[in-house]
C-alpha positions in Angstrom: -33.7 -212.5 -34.4 -31.5 -211.6 -37.8 -27.9 -210.9 -38.0 -25.5 -209.4 -40.4 -23.6 -212.0 -42.8 -20.4 -210.5 -42.4 -18.8 -208.3 -39.9 -15.4 -206.7 -39.7 -14.3 -205.1 -36.0 -11.7 -202.6 -35.4 -8.8 -202.0 -32.5 -5.7 -201.2 -31.8 -4.6 -204.3 -30.0 -6.0 -208.2 -29.8 -5.7 -210.6 -27.2 -2.7 -211.6 -28.2 -0.8 -208.1 -27.7 1.0 -207.9 -25.2 -0.4 -205.6 -23.4 -3.8 -206.6 -24.6 -6.6 -206.1 -21.9 -10.3 -206.4 -21.0 -11.5 -204.1 -24.1 -10.2 -206.7 -26.3 -11.2 -209.6 -24.5 -14.8 -208.1 -25.2 -14.4 -207.1 -28.2 -13.0 -211.1 -29.5 -15.4 -212.7 -27.3 -18.5 -211.3 -29.0 -16.8 -211.8 -32.5 -16.1 -215.7 -31.3 -19.9 -215.9 -30.6 -21.3 -214.2 -33.5 -18.9 -216.5 -35.6 -20.2 -219.6 -33.8 -24.0 -218.5 -35.6 -22.9 -218.5 -38.9 -21.7 -214.5 -39.0 -18.0 -214.0 -41.2 -16.2 -212.0 -38.8 -12.9 -210.3 -39.4 -10.7 -208.3 -36.9 -8.6 -205.9 -38.4 -5.7 -204.6 -35.6 -2.3 -203.6 -35.0 1.4 -206.1 -35.4 3.5 -207.0 -32.9 6.8 -208.4 -32.0 6.3 -212.2 -32.9 2.9 -211.6 -34.5 1.5 -213.0 -38.3 0.0 -211.0 -40.9 -2.9 -212.8 -40.6 -4.7 -216.0 -38.8 -7.8 -217.1 -38.3 -8.4 -217.7 -34.1 -11.6 -219.0 -32.8 -13.7 -218.5 -35.8 -12.1 -215.0 -36.4 -10.1 -214.1 -39.5 -7.4 -211.4 -37.9 -5.6 -209.2 -40.0 -2.8 -207.0 -38.3 -0.9 -204.3 -39.7 0.7 -201.4 -38.7 1.8 -200.7 -35.1 0.8 -198.6 -31.7 -0.5 -195.5 -33.7 0.1 -196.9 -37.4 -3.0 -199.1 -37.2 -5.2 -196.5 -37.4 -4.2 -195.3 -40.9 -3.3 -199.1 -42.2 -6.8 -199.8 -41.0 -8.3 -197.5 -43.2 -6.3 -198.1 -46.3 -6.9 -201.7 -46.3 -10.6 -201.0 -46.0 -10.8 -197.9 -48.5 -8.6 -200.8 -50.8 -10.8 -203.7 -49.9 -14.0 -201.3 -51.6 -12.2 -201.5 -54.5 -11.4 -204.7 -54.7 -7.7 -204.8 -53.6 -6.1 -205.5 -50.3 -6.7 -208.5 -47.8 -10.4 -207.0 -47.3 -11.0 -208.0 -51.2 -14.3 -209.7 -51.6 -15.2 -209.1 -48.1 -18.1 -206.4 -48.0 -18.9 -205.7 -44.1 -22.3 -205.5 -43.2 -21.7 -203.8 -40.2 -18.2 -202.4 -38.8 -17.5 -202.0 -34.5 -15.3 -198.8 -34.6 -13.5 -199.0 -31.1 -12.4 -196.3 -29.9 -9.6 -196.7 -27.2 -9.3 -192.8 -26.6 -9.4 -192.3 -30.3 -11.2 -194.3 -32.7 -10.5 -195.2 -36.4 -12.7 -193.3 -38.3 -14.7 -195.9 -40.4 -17.2 -193.9 -41.2 -15.0 -191.6 -43.7 -13.9 -195.0 -45.8 -16.4 -197.4 -45.1 -19.5 -197.9 -46.8 -21.5 -200.1 -43.7 -23.2 -198.9 -41.0 -20.9 -197.9 -38.0 -21.3 -198.7 -34.6 -18.7 -197.1 -31.9 -17.4 -199.2 -29.1 -16.6 -197.2 -26.3 -15.9 -198.6 -22.9 -14.8 -195.2 -21.2 -14.0 -191.9 -21.5 -10.5 -191.5 -21.2 -10.3 -187.8 -19.8 -8.4 -188.7 -16.4 -5.7 -190.9 -18.9 -4.8 -188.3 -21.7 -2.2 -187.0 -19.7 0.0 -189.9 -19.5 0.5 -189.4 -23.1 2.4 -185.9 -22.2 0.7 -182.7 -22.5 0.6 -182.0 -26.5 -0.5 -185.3 -27.6 -3.0 -185.5 -24.6 -4.9 -182.3 -25.4 -4.9 -183.8 -29.0 -6.3 -186.6 -28.0 -9.1 -185.8 -25.8 -10.2 -183.3 -28.5 -10.2 -186.2 -30.4 -12.1 -187.7 -28.1 -14.4 -185.2 -26.9 -14.9 -183.1 -29.9 -14.5 -184.8 -33.4 -15.5 -188.1 -32.6 -19.1 -187.0 -31.5 -19.2 -184.8 -34.2 -18.1 -187.5 -37.3 -20.0 -190.1 -35.5 -23.5 -188.3 -35.0 -25.6 -190.4 -36.4 -23.9 -193.5 -35.7 -24.9 -195.7 -33.2 -22.5 -195.6 -29.9 -22.3 -199.4 -27.1 -21.1 -199.1 -24.4 -20.5 -201.5 -21.3 -21.8 -199.6 -18.4 -24.5 -197.4 -17.6 -22.1 -194.4 -15.7 -20.0 -194.6 -19.1 -23.3 -193.9 -21.0 -23.5 -191.4 -18.9 -19.8 -189.6 -20.4 -21.4 -190.2 -23.8 -23.8 -188.2 -23.3 -22.2 -185.4 -21.8 -19.6 -185.6 -24.7 -22.9 -184.8 -26.8 -23.9 -188.1 -27.9 -27.7 -188.4 -28.1 -28.9 -191.1 -25.4 -30.9 -192.6 -27.8 -28.1 -193.5 -29.9 -26.4 -195.6 -27.2 -26.8 -198.5 -25.9 -25.3 -200.4 -22.8 -24.2 -204.1 -23.5 -22.4 -205.9 -20.4 -19.3 -207.5 -20.7 -19.7 -211.6 -20.6 -17.7 -213.7 -18.9 -16.1 -217.0 -19.5 -17.2 -220.1 -17.2 -14.3 -220.8 -14.5 -12.5 -224.9 -14.9 -15.0 -226.8 -12.7 -12.0 -227.9 -10.5 -11.1 -224.3 -9.9 -14.5 -223.6 -8.1 -13.7 -224.3 -4.6 -12.0 -221.7 -2.2 -8.4 -222.7 -1.7 -7.2 -219.7 0.1 -5.2 -220.3 3.3 -7.2 -219.2 6.7 -3.4 -218.2 8.4 -3.1 -215.4 5.5 -4.6 -212.8 5.0 -4.0 -212.7 0.9 -4.5 -209.9 -0.8 -4.9 -209.6 -5.4 -4.8 -207.1 -7.8 -6.0 -208.2 -11.7 -4.1 -205.9 -14.0 -2.6 -204.7 -16.6 0.5 -203.0 -15.4 0.3 -199.1 -16.9 -0.1 -195.9 -15.0 -3.7 -195.1 -14.9 -4.6 -198.7 -12.9 -2.9 -197.1 -10.0 -1.3 -200.8 -8.5 0.9 -198.2 -6.4 -2.0 -197.7 -4.1 -2.0 -201.9 -3.5 1.2 -201.5 -2.4 0.3 -198.7 0.2 -2.4 -200.8 1.2 -0.1 -203.6 1.9 2.8 -201.1 3.6 0.1 -200.3 6.1 -1.8 -203.4 7.2 2.1 -205.3 7.6 2.5 -203.0 10.7 -0.2 -204.7 12.6 -0.1 -208.3 11.3 2.4 -210.1 9.2 0.6 -213.0 7.8 -0.7 -210.1 4.7 0.6 -210.8 1.4 -0.3 -209.2 -2.1 -0.6 -210.8 -5.7 0.0 -208.5 -8.6 -1.6 -211.1 -11.6 -0.7 -208.9 -15.0 2.2 -207.1 -17.0 2.6 -203.9 -18.4 5.6 -201.7 -19.0 5.0 -200.1 -15.9 6.1 -203.1 -14.0 9.9 -201.8 -12.8 8.2 -198.5 -11.2 5.7 -201.0 -9.2 8.6 -203.1 -8.4 10.8 -200.5 -7.5 7.9 -198.7 -4.8 7.7 -202.1 -3.1 11.1 -201.7 -2.5 11.2 -198.3 -1.3 7.7 -199.3 1.2 9.7 -202.0 2.1 7.8 -204.9 1.3 9.1 -206.8 -1.2 8.5 -210.3 1.0 4.7 -209.2 1.4 4.5 -209.3 -2.6 4.6 -211.6 -5.4 4.4 -210.3 -9.4 3.5 -213.2 -11.3 3.5 -211.2 -14.6 1.0 -212.7 -17.6 0.0 -216.0 -16.8 -2.4 -218.2 -18.6 -6.2 -218.7 -17.8 -5.5 -221.5 -15.4 -3.2 -219.8 -13.3 -4.9 -216.7 -12.9 -8.0 -218.2 -11.8 -6.1 -220.6 -9.0 -4.5 -217.0 -7.9 -8.2 -215.7 -7.5 -9.4 -218.1 -6.2 -7.1 -218.3 -3.0 -7.7 -214.5 -2.3 -9.6 -213.1 0.5 -10.2 -209.1 -1.1 -9.2 -208.2 -5.0 -8.3 -204.6 -5.0 -8.8 -202.5 -7.9 -7.8 -198.8 -7.3 -8.0 -197.8 -10.9 -8.1 -194.6 -11.8 -10.8 -195.4 -14.8 -12.8 -198.5 -15.5 -15.7 -198.5 -18.5 -16.7 -201.9 -16.5 -14.1 -204.0 -14.7 -13.9 -207.4 -15.9 -11.7 -208.5 -12.9 -14.5 -207.9 -10.7 -16.8 -210.1 -11.9 -13.4 -212.4 -12.9 -13.0 -212.2 -9.1 -16.5 -212.8 -7.9 -16.8 -215.9 -9.9 -15.1 -217.2 -7.0 -16.4 -215.7 -4.1 -13.9 -212.6 -3.8 -14.9 -209.2 -2.8 -13.3 -206.5 -4.8 -12.4 -202.6 -3.3 -12.4 -199.9 -5.8 -13.0 -196.4 -6.8 -16.0 -194.5 -7.0 -14.6 -191.7 -9.4 -13.5 -194.7 -11.7 -17.2 -195.1 -13.3 -17.7 -198.1 -14.4 -17.3 -199.6 -10.7 -19.9 -197.9 -9.7 -22.0 -201.2 -11.7 -19.9 -203.9 -11.4 -19.8 -203.5 -7.7 -22.8 -203.0 -5.8 -21.8 -201.1 -2.8 -22.1 -202.9 0.4 -23.1 -206.0 -0.9 -20.9 -207.4 -3.8 -18.0 -205.4 -2.3 -17.0 -201.7 -1.3 -16.4 -198.6 -3.2 -14.0 -196.0 -1.6 -13.3 -192.2 -2.2 -9.6 -192.4 -1.5 -6.3 -194.1 -0.5 -7.1 -193.9 2.8 -10.2 -195.1 3.1 -8.8 -198.4 0.5 -6.5 -198.8 2.9 -9.2 -198.5 6.2 -12.1 -200.9 4.0 -8.9 -203.3 3.4 -8.4 -203.7 6.8 -11.9 -204.2 7.3 -12.0 -206.9 5.7 -9.3 -208.6 6.3 -10.3 -208.6 9.9 -13.2 -209.6 9.4 -13.5 -212.7 7.4 -17.6 -213.4 7.6 -17.8 -210.1 6.1 -15.7 -210.6 3.2 -17.4 -214.2 2.8 -20.7 -212.0 2.9 -19.9 -210.1 0.6 -18.3 -212.7 -2.2 -21.1 -215.0 -2.0 -23.5 -212.1 -3.1 -20.4 -211.0 -5.5 -20.6 -215.2 -6.8 -24.5 -214.6 -7.5 -24.2 -211.3 -9.4 -21.4 -213.1 -11.6 -23.3 -216.1 -12.2 -26.2 -213.5 -14.3 -23.5 -212.6 -17.1 -22.4 -214.4 -20.1 -20.7 -213.6 -23.5 -23.8 -215.5 -25.2 -26.1 -212.7 -23.8 -22.9 -209.6 -24.8 -23.6 -211.3 -28.5 -27.3 -211.5 -28.4 -27.1 -207.5 -27.0 -25.3 -206.6 -30.6 -26.9 -209.3 -32.7 -30.0 -207.3 -31.3 -28.8 -203.9 -32.2 
């Protein structure tokens, strides 16, 4: 199998960014796998407080420039300068550019002479209103109209078949879309054994704390369940700028004693908390795939999520590895069903663990190499 010798990855954040999440992890793990096969990989991304302009991590050269919005023009300027033999990309002539579209792409194809693959985890129609009325309309126009036109001859990669259907609805030729699923990192061997307490109904959410993740709905579940059982507890794993709003919501519901906000944790602590859970809740409005679903599944923990979130319809096999629901009320009743019937939760969890065993970052990188 032939692979390109130089690859340029573009993403608005990296995994070291305070708001980095699953899409950033996907891109970097693919880059790391390609680098281990002898490919020269460079990631161009945004700066953030405490970051350095350049570093090498896990075989990838990382260049940072610009901020949340400034990264886009900065990246184009750096690519253009590199073609003229100037700047940090001088002498780096990529064979392939992977342009990550987190709502808005970099439009690298307009300045780069290399073939471009557009990486889209999911479409952001439901998320743009959070940006404000004007910016939301502009963003959705760019995502739904301008980007498909500019990239009308380029290949697309997405992480699930439902997301591929969304792209096709925006006018992207289905024959130019390749689905390459997320991989998964192995769990430390000493954390594979169940550690949940039989006396406590332990729920967890693994997520960035931002509005579209709708972690409030998980808090609503706890508020309802505690009326009939006092042993319920929710672990919220992850951080983000919506943290304060969620804490306020927990206080308003009177469930502070039933919820622990852990904030950002390291990989080991994350797996400890997942292993202790009975059920993982993912009430996100939109997901391209739902990496956290598979991470929970590694510990035999089933996930309950929304069918309308698109990607979860593939990462969760309804009734076999978890449950898909259509409303907050159904989320509450489905959670109650599993915490009241541990045998049913274990059956789903065991199936989820078997499904998770079929994914690896090596296979994901194979997909990119083949493409």
